[in-house]
C-alpha positions as CSV (number, residue, x, y, z in Angstrom):
1,M,116.5,-97.1,-15.5
2,N,114.6,-96.4,-19.0
3,Y,115.2,-98.5,-21.5
4,A,112.4,-96.9,-23.5
5,H,113.2,-95.5,-26.7
6,P,112.8,-92.0,-28.6
7,W,109.8,-93.3,-30.1
8,R,107.8,-94.7,-26.6
9,F,106.5,-91.9,-24.9
10,G,104.9,-91.9,-21.6
11,R,106.7,-95.1,-19.8
12,S,107.2,-95.2,-16.6
13,R,110.9,-95.0,-16.1
14,S,110.5,-95.2,-12.2
15,L,108.4,-98.4,-13.5
16,L,111.1,-100.2,-15.9
17,L,114.1,-99.3,-12.8
18,A,112.1,-101.6,-10.4
19,T,111.5,-104.4,-13.1
20,L,115.1,-104.7,-14.3
21,A,116.1,-104.3,-10.6
22,A,113.9,-107.6,-9.9
23,L,114.9,-109.2,-12.8
24,L,118.7,-108.9,-12.0
25,F,118.6,-109.7,-8.8
26,A,115.8,-112.0,-9.2
27,A,115.8,-115.9,-7.7
28,P,117.2,-118.5,-10.5
29,S,113.6,-120.0,-10.6
30,A,112.7,-116.6,-12.2
31,M,115.7,-116.3,-14.6
32,A,114.7,-120.3,-16.2
33,A,111.5,-118.7,-16.7
34,A,112.8,-116.2,-19.1
35,Q,114.4,-119.1,-20.8
36,Q,112.7,-122.0,-20.2
37,P,112.8,-125.0,-23.3
38,K,110.3,-125.2,-26.0
39,P,107.2,-126.8,-25.1
40,A,106.4,-130.2,-26.9
41,G,104.2,-129.9,-29.7
42,S,106.7,-127.1,-30.9
43,D,108.9,-128.4,-33.3
44,N,107.1,-127.3,-36.3
45,L,108.4,-123.9,-36.0
46,V,109.9,-122.1,-38.9
47,F,113.8,-120.6,-39.1
48,I,114.2,-117.0,-39.8
49,P,117.7,-116.5,-40.3
50,A,119.2,-113.2,-38.7
51,T,120.2,-112.0,-42.0
52,D,116.8,-111.8,-42.9
53,P,116.1,-108.2,-44.6
54,A,113.3,-107.7,-42.2
55,F,115.3,-106.8,-39.1
56,T,116.9,-104.0,-38.0
57,Y,120.0,-103.7,-36.6
58,I,120.9,-100.3,-34.9
59,G,125.0,-100.5,-34.0
60,R,127.7,-102.6,-34.7
61,W,126.9,-105.8,-36.0
62,G,128.7,-107.9,-38.5
63,E,127.8,-111.1,-40.7
64,L,129.3,-114.3,-39.4
65,S,129.7,-117.9,-40.5
66,T,129.1,-120.2,-38.0
67,G,129.4,-123.8,-39.9
68,T,126.1,-124.2,-40.8
69,G,124.8,-120.8,-41.6
70,V,125.3,-117.0,-41.6
71,A,124.7,-115.3,-38.3
72,M,125.0,-111.9,-37.2
73,A,127.9,-110.9,-34.0
74,T,128.1,-107.9,-31.9
75,V,130.5,-107.9,-29.5
76,N,129.2,-104.4,-28.3
77,S,126.6,-103.8,-25.3
78,S,124.1,-101.3,-26.6
79,S,123.7,-103.0,-29.4
80,Q,119.9,-103.6,-30.6
81,A,117.9,-105.5,-32.9
82,Y,114.1,-105.4,-34.3
83,I,111.1,-107.3,-35.9
84,A,108.0,-107.5,-35.8
85,F,106.3,-111.1,-36.8
86,S,102.7,-112.3,-36.2
87,G,102.5,-115.6,-34.3
88,S,102.4,-116.6,-30.5
89,V,106.1,-117.3,-29.7
90,A,109.2,-116.9,-30.9
91,Y,112.8,-118.5,-29.8
92,G,115.9,-117.1,-30.5
93,D,118.7,-118.7,-32.0
94,F,122.6,-118.2,-30.8
95,D,126.1,-119.6,-31.6
96,V,127.6,-120.0,-28.2
97,R,129.6,-123.2,-29.1
98,H,133.0,-121.1,-28.1
99,V,131.6,-118.6,-26.0
100,S,132.7,-119.0,-22.3
101,F,131.7,-115.2,-20.6
102,M,127.9,-115.3,-21.4
103,A,126.7,-111.8,-22.6
104,Q,123.0,-110.9,-21.2
105,I,120.3,-108.9,-23.3
106,A,117.6,-107.3,-22.7
107,V,114.2,-108.0,-24.5
108,R,110.3,-106.9,-24.4
109,V,107.4,-107.3,-26.9
110,D,104.8,-104.2,-27.9
111,D,106.1,-102.1,-25.5
112,G,105.8,-104.7,-22.5
113,P,107.7,-105.4,-19.7
114,W,111.5,-105.8,-20.2
115,R,113.1,-109.5,-19.7
116,L,116.6,-109.9,-19.0
117,I,117.7,-113.0,-20.5
118,T,121.7,-114.9,-20.4
119,I,122.9,-116.2,-23.3
120,D,123.8,-119.3,-22.2
121,R,122.4,-121.6,-24.0
122,P,121.7,-122.0,-28.3
123,Q,118.2,-121.6,-27.9
124,I,116.1,-119.1,-25.9
125,Q,112.1,-118.8,-25.6
126,L,111.9,-114.6,-26.2
127,C,108.2,-113.9,-25.0
128,A,105.7,-116.3,-23.5
129,Q,102.8,-117.1,-25.4
130,L,101.2,-114.4,-27.1
131,S,97.9,-112.7,-28.4
132,K,96.4,-113.3,-32.0
133,G,98.0,-110.3,-33.8
134,T,101.4,-108.7,-35.2
135,H,104.1,-108.0,-32.6
136,Q,107.3,-105.8,-32.2
137,L,110.1,-107.7,-31.0
138,E,112.7,-105.5,-29.2
139,I,116.3,-106.3,-28.5
140,A,118.9,-104.7,-26.6
141,I,122.1,-106.0,-25.6
142,K,123.0,-105.1,-21.6
143,D,126.4,-106.3,-21.5
144,V,128.7,-108.2,-23.8
145,D,131.6,-109.4,-21.2
146,E,135.0,-107.7,-21.2
147,R,137.3,-110.2,-20.0
148,G,136.8,-113.2,-23.3
149,N,138.1,-112.6,-26.5
150,R,135.5,-110.6,-28.5
151,W,137.5,-109.4,-31.6
152,F,138.9,-112.2,-33.0
153,P,136.0,-115.2,-34.4
154,P,135.5,-117.6,-32.8
155,F,134.7,-115.6,-29.7
156,A,135.0,-116.5,-26.2
157,S,132.1,-113.1,-25.4
158,A,130.1,-111.7,-27.9
159,V,126.2,-112.4,-28.9
160,V,126.4,-114.6,-32.0
161,F,122.6,-114.4,-33.4
162,E,121.5,-116.7,-35.8
163,G,117.6,-116.7,-36.5
164,L,114.4,-116.5,-34.6
165,E,111.7,-119.6,-34.8
166,I,108.0,-118.7,-35.1
167,A,105.1,-120.5,-36.3
168,P,104.7,-121.6,-39.7
169,Q,102.2,-119.4,-40.7
170,A,103.6,-116.5,-38.9
171,I,104.2,-112.9,-41.4
172,L,107.4,-111.0,-40.2
173,S,107.6,-107.5,-41.1
174,A,110.3,-104.7,-40.4
175,V,109.9,-102.4,-37.8
176,S,108.7,-98.7,-39.0
177,L,111.4,-96.7,-36.5
178,P,110.2,-92.5,-36.9
179,P,112.9,-90.1,-37.9
180,A,115.2,-89.6,-35.0
181,P,118.8,-87.9,-35.2
182,T,121.3,-90.5,-34.9
183,L,123.8,-90.5,-32.0
184,A,127.2,-93.0,-31.8
185,F,129.8,-93.1,-28.9
186,L,132.8,-93.8,-28.7
187,G,134.4,-95.0,-25.7
188,D,136.1,-97.2,-22.5
189,S,134.6,-99.2,-19.7
190,I,133.0,-96.3,-18.8
191,T,131.0,-96.0,-21.8
192,Q,130.4,-99.5,-21.9
193,G,128.6,-99.3,-18.2
194,V,131.2,-101.2,-16.5
195,R,130.5,-101.5,-12.7
196,V,127.9,-99.4,-12.7
197,M,125.5,-101.7,-11.0
198,G,127.8,-102.7,-8.5
199,M,131.9,-104.0,-8.3
200,Q,131.6,-106.9,-9.9
201,I,133.4,-107.1,-13.6
202,G,131.7,-109.2,-16.0
203,V,127.5,-108.7,-16.8
204,T,126.6,-108.5,-12.9
205,G,128.2,-105.5,-12.6
206,S,127.7,-104.0,-15.7
207,N,124.9,-102.6,-17.7
208,A,125.1,-100.5,-21.0
209,L,121.8,-99.4,-20.5
210,E,122.2,-97.6,-17.8
211,S,125.6,-95.6,-18.6
212,Y,125.4,-92.3,-19.1
213,A,126.2,-92.9,-23.2
214,W,122.3,-95.0,-22.8
215,L,120.6,-92.6,-20.3
216,A,121.4,-89.1,-22.3
217,G,120.4,-90.8,-25.9
218,E,116.8,-91.5,-24.3
219,E,116.2,-88.4,-22.6
220,L,117.7,-87.0,-26.0
221,H,115.1,-88.7,-28.2
222,T,117.8,-89.9,-30.4
223,R,118.6,-93.5,-32.1
224,H,122.2,-94.2,-30.4
225,Y,124.5,-97.2,-29.2
226,Q,128.0,-97.3,-27.9
227,V,130.9,-98.2,-29.3
228,A,133.2,-99.2,-26.3
229,F,135.8,-101.4,-25.0
230,G,136.7,-101.8,-21.1
231,R,140.4,-100.6,-20.7
232,Q,140.5,-99.8,-24.3
233,G,142.5,-95.8,-24.5
234,V,143.9,-94.2,-27.9
235,L,146.9,-96.4,-27.9
236,R,146.2,-98.7,-25.2
237,T,144.9,-102.4,-25.9
238,G,141.1,-102.8,-24.8
239,N,140.4,-106.3,-22.4
240,G,139.3,-109.1,-24.4
241,D,141.8,-108.8,-26.9
242,V,140.6,-105.8,-28.5
243,P,143.2,-103.4,-30.1
244,P,143.4,-99.4,-29.2
245,A,140.8,-96.8,-30.5
246,T,143.0,-96.1,-33.6
247,L,143.2,-99.8,-34.7
248,A,139.9,-100.8,-33.7
249,F,138.1,-97.6,-35.4
250,G,135.9,-98.8,-38.5
251,W,135.7,-102.4,-37.3
252,N,133.1,-104.6,-36.3
253,F,135.2,-107.0,-35.4
254,A,138.7,-108.9,-37.0
255,G,137.5,-109.0,-40.6
256,S,134.1,-107.3,-40.3
257,P,134.1,-103.8,-41.7
258,A,131.4,-101.4,-39.7
259,N,129.1,-100.8,-42.3
260,E,127.0,-98.7,-40.3
261,P,125.4,-95.3,-41.5
262,A,126.8,-92.3,-40.4
263,P,126.2,-91.0,-37.2
264,D,124.4,-87.6,-37.3
265,F,126.3,-86.9,-33.8
266,L,129.5,-88.4,-31.7
267,V,130.3,-88.4,-28.8
268,L,134.5,-89.6,-27.9
269,N,135.1,-90.4,-24.4
270,Q,138.8,-91.7,-24.6
271,G,142.0,-91.2,-22.8
272,T,141.4,-92.8,-18.9
273,N,143.2,-95.8,-20.0
274,D,146.1,-93.4,-21.9
275,Q,147.9,-92.1,-18.8
276,R,150.5,-94.2,-19.0
277,Y,151.7,-92.2,-21.9
278,P,153.4,-88.9,-22.0
279,P,151.5,-86.0,-23.0
280,R,152.5,-85.4,-26.8
281,E,152.3,-88.7,-28.0
282,Y,149.0,-89.0,-26.4
283,L,148.3,-85.8,-28.6
284,Q,149.9,-87.3,-31.5
285,G,147.5,-90.3,-31.4
286,L,144.0,-88.5,-30.4
287,L,144.9,-86.5,-33.1
288,G,145.3,-89.2,-36.0
289,Y,142.4,-90.5,-33.9
290,L,140.0,-87.7,-34.8
291,K,141.4,-87.1,-38.1
292,E,140.8,-90.9,-38.9
293,I,136.9,-90.1,-37.8
294,R,136.4,-87.3,-39.4
295,A,137.7,-88.9,-42.6
296,Y,134.8,-91.8,-41.9
297,Y,131.9,-89.2,-41.0
298,P,132.9,-86.2,-43.1
299,H,129.3,-84.3,-41.9
300,T,129.0,-85.6,-38.8
301,V,129.2,-83.6,-35.4
302,I,131.2,-84.8,-33.0
303,F,132.0,-84.0,-29.6
304,V,134.8,-85.0,-27.3
305,L,134.6,-84.8,-23.6
306,R,137.5,-84.3,-21.6
307,P,137.4,-87.6,-19.4
308,F,135.5,-87.3,-16.8
309,G,138.6,-88.0,-14.2
310,G,140.6,-85.3,-16.0
311,F,143.3,-87.2,-18.1
312,H,145.1,-86.0,-21.0
313,S,142.3,-83.0,-20.3
314,A,145.1,-80.2,-21.8
315,S,145.8,-82.4,-24.9
316,T,142.5,-83.7,-25.2
317,Q,141.5,-79.9,-25.3
318,Q,144.6,-79.2,-27.7
319,A,144.1,-81.9,-30.5
320,V,140.1,-80.3,-31.0
321,M,141.8,-77.2,-31.4
322,L,144.5,-78.5,-33.8
323,M,141.9,-80.1,-36.0
324,H,140.4,-76.7,-36.8
325,D,137.2,-78.5,-37.1
326,P,133.9,-76.4,-37.0
327,R,131.6,-79.4,-36.7
328,I,134.8,-80.6,-33.9
329,H,133.4,-79.7,-29.8
330,Y,135.6,-79.7,-26.8
331,V,133.0,-80.6,-23.7
332,D,134.9,-79.3,-20.3
333,T,133.9,-81.8,-17.9
334,T,135.2,-80.5,-15.1
335,N,133.2,-80.9,-11.7
336,W,130.8,-83.1,-13.4
337,L,131.3,-85.7,-11.1
338,K,131.9,-86.1,-7.5
339,P,133.7,-88.7,-5.4
340,S,130.8,-90.1,-4.2
341,D,129.4,-90.3,-8.3
342,Y,132.0,-93.3,-8.8
343,R,131.9,-96.9,-7.8
344,D,135.8,-96.7,-7.3
345,G,136.9,-93.9,-8.5
346,V,136.9,-94.4,-12.3
347,H,133.8,-96.1,-13.0
348,P,130.5,-94.3,-12.2
349,N,127.9,-95.5,-10.3
350,R,124.2,-95.7,-11.4
351,R,123.3,-91.9,-9.8
352,G,126.6,-90.5,-11.1
353,S,125.8,-92.1,-14.4
354,E,122.6,-90.6,-14.4
355,I,124.3,-86.7,-13.4
356,A,126.3,-87.5,-16.2
357,A,123.8,-87.9,-18.6
358,Q,121.9,-84.6,-18.0
359,K,125.0,-83.0,-18.2
360,L,125.8,-84.4,-22.0
361,E,121.9,-83.6,-22.6
362,A,122.7,-80.4,-21.5
363,V,125.3,-80.3,-24.1
364,L,123.8,-81.8,-26.9
365,S,120.5,-80.6,-26.7
366,P,120.6,-77.6,-29.0
367,Y,122.5,-79.2,-32.0
368,I,119.4,-82.0,-31.7
369,K,116.8,-79.5,-31.6
370,A,118.5,-77.7,-34.3
371,W,118.5,-81.1,-36.3
372,K,114.8,-82.3,-35.7
373,T,113.7,-78.5,-37.1
374,Q,115.3,-78.8,-40.1
375,P,113.7,-78.7,-43.5
């Protein structure tokens, strides 16, 4: 696994894979070390709300009232947050009052090793004691459990980030991210990374940061994120009370309109969960969905994947043709994956995710390179 972001070069993929694998299967004492309670004498820390403009968010985050303040919430695995601060320690505050399906995040400071943290308490130490100077904190959502309500607040499954607690004299600043094309993914459990780690449903078996989408985004050196929900289809509702894609698009969650900047590129991978619908009905649904996406993102280059399992492939290709839009491309994924590349016949395993990422990278690479060479 490579969690390294596109503006970080020279990271060892094998080292990061070994580090995260060790964390994923670590003994409970090792996990507790990443979530230890505040040490004595640290009650004088200063609270910085998650809505502070110094925070940079990537993916779909929405403001959410918690009764005591305003938090930043995401229901999507792969969403990210960045901040720079001085001082020796930082605690994250989370609203978990209604959460019964705990999410997991990956955290690192100053390009160091990643820590896997389960958001199972309102206050969590995000980093160990640090040296003097300014530090960069990076958070990536490994998995928001698909089983709990993650659409209608109050959520049973989400990351509700209230803010940071840092030293009183600490200086807070925004992270400077170098220019990079933005790549968004819209999809279902396959794009969410469900079962990529194992057959377990939930955070144990799921990992957005091992999905084909994240891996392709990393290799292409883009600023990328996934908006994906298990069981969701173009016409079918998703797990966690999520509406069909045609109704969920354009929203962070119920009552919170999505307001992230339009991505430069977008990959759509839907249809696997729409097998119950006749081809003509699915065609009309997908065509309407593509029109909605185009209206929302008038200049984005869109790639529509044939579902890896081949479901509704003819209707998918026909919908792209009927759009008559030179910036919407059909991507034929036939023979990308073999039966051994799936965990259960539907969800790619880690090897399958890597193969699909490589195939997708080859398709997108010319477009990404052209974007980077623009004056």
